[in-house]
C-alpha positions in Angstrom: -111.1 41.4 166.4 -107.9 39.5 165.6 -106.2 37.8 168.5 -102.7 37.1 167.1 -103.1 33.5 168.4 -102.9 30.2 166.5 -106.5 29.5 165.4 -106.4 26.7 162.8 -104.1 23.9 161.6 -104.0 22.0 158.3 -102.5 18.5 157.9 -101.6 17.6 154.3 -102.4 14.1 153.1 -102.1 12.1 149.9 -105.4 10.3 150.9 -107.3 12.8 153.1 -110.2 10.6 153.9 -108.0 7.8 155.0 -105.9 10.1 157.2 -109.1 11.5 158.9 -109.8 7.9 160.0 -106.4 7.7 161.6 -106.8 10.9 163.6 -110.4 10.0 164.5 -109.3 6.7 165.9 -106.1 8.0 167.5 -107.5 11.2 169.2 -111.3 10.9 168.8 -111.4 13.9 166.5 -114.5 14.4 164.3 -114.3 15.2 160.6 -116.7 16.6 158.0 -115.9 17.0 154.3 -116.1 20.7 153.4 -118.5 21.4 150.5 -116.0 23.6 148.7 -114.5 23.4 145.2 -110.9 22.6 144.7 -108.7 20.2 146.7 -110.3 17.7 149.1 -110.7 19.4 152.5 -112.0 17.8 155.7 -112.8 20.1 158.6 -111.7 18.8 162.0 -113.4 19.3 165.4 -110.8 18.4 168.0 -113.3 18.7 170.9 -114.5 21.3 173.4 -112.9 20.1 176.7 -110.1 22.5 177.6 -107.7 24.5 175.5 -107.1 23.7 171.8 -107.9 24.6 168.3 -109.7 23.0 165.3 -108.3 22.4 161.9 -108.5 20.3 158.8 -107.0 17.5 156.7 -106.4 18.6 153.1 -105.3 17.1 149.8 -101.5 17.5 149.6 -100.5 20.1 147.1 -96.8 19.3 146.8 -94.5 16.7 148.3 -92.9 18.9 150.9 -96.1 20.6 152.1 -95.8 20.9 155.9 -98.4 20.7 158.7 -99.4 24.4 158.8 -100.6 26.5 161.7 -102.5 29.8 161.1 -102.3 32.9 163.3 -105.3 35.2 163.4 -104.3 38.7 162.3 -106.2 41.9 161.8 -104.7 42.5 158.4 -102.7 40.1 156.3 -101.3 42.9 154.2 -100.0 44.7 157.3 -98.7 41.4 158.8 -96.8 40.6 155.6 -95.4 44.1 155.4 -94.2 43.9 159.0 -92.9 40.4 158.7 -90.9 41.1 155.6 -89.5 44.3 157.2 -88.3 41.9 160.1 -86.6 39.5 157.6 -89.4 37.1 156.6 -90.2 36.1 153.0 -93.7 35.5 151.5 -94.3 31.8 151.0 -98.0 32.2 149.9 -99.5 35.5 148.9 -102.9 36.7 150.3 -105.6 34.3 149.0 -109.3 35.1 149.5 -111.8 32.5 150.8 -115.1 34.0 149.5 -117.5 34.9 152.3 -115.1 33.7 155.1 -111.8 35.6 155.0 -108.3 35.3 153.5 -105.0 33.4 154.2 -101.4 33.7 153.4 -98.1 32.3 154.6 -94.6 33.6 155.5 -91.2 32.0 156.0 -89.6 33.4 159.1 -85.9 34.4 159.2 -85.0 30.9 160.5 -86.8 29.1 157.6 -90.1 28.2 159.4 -93.4 28.6 157.7 -96.2 30.4 159.4 -99.8 30.7 158.1 -101.7 34.0 158.5 -105.6 34.1 158.7 -107.7 37.2 158.4 -111.4 36.8 159.3 -113.8 38.6 157.0 -115.6 41.4 158.8 -119.4 40.7 158.9 
């Protein structure tokens, strides 16, 4: 069941493996390279003590790519429809992650980007 809470972050990097070393040393985060095709993607475990979320460091796709947070939604299509009705624009259309779920992104009426995550039902 979707929680409508922030559930994941992504940090873009020109040299993802080097940046994982920075965050590992700075915060003690643990990283594991994801065995997926496409851009380099390092899953991040931020720890289990107290509130927080996990995320990833990924290969930067364009120079202005921001640090992205993802909100867990029941339906990306419904969230995009509602967001655009409320004045948002689609920044990234629904994109499937086979066997896992789907993601998308919107730009809110004030120009901020917000990622959307829909977990695949099992």
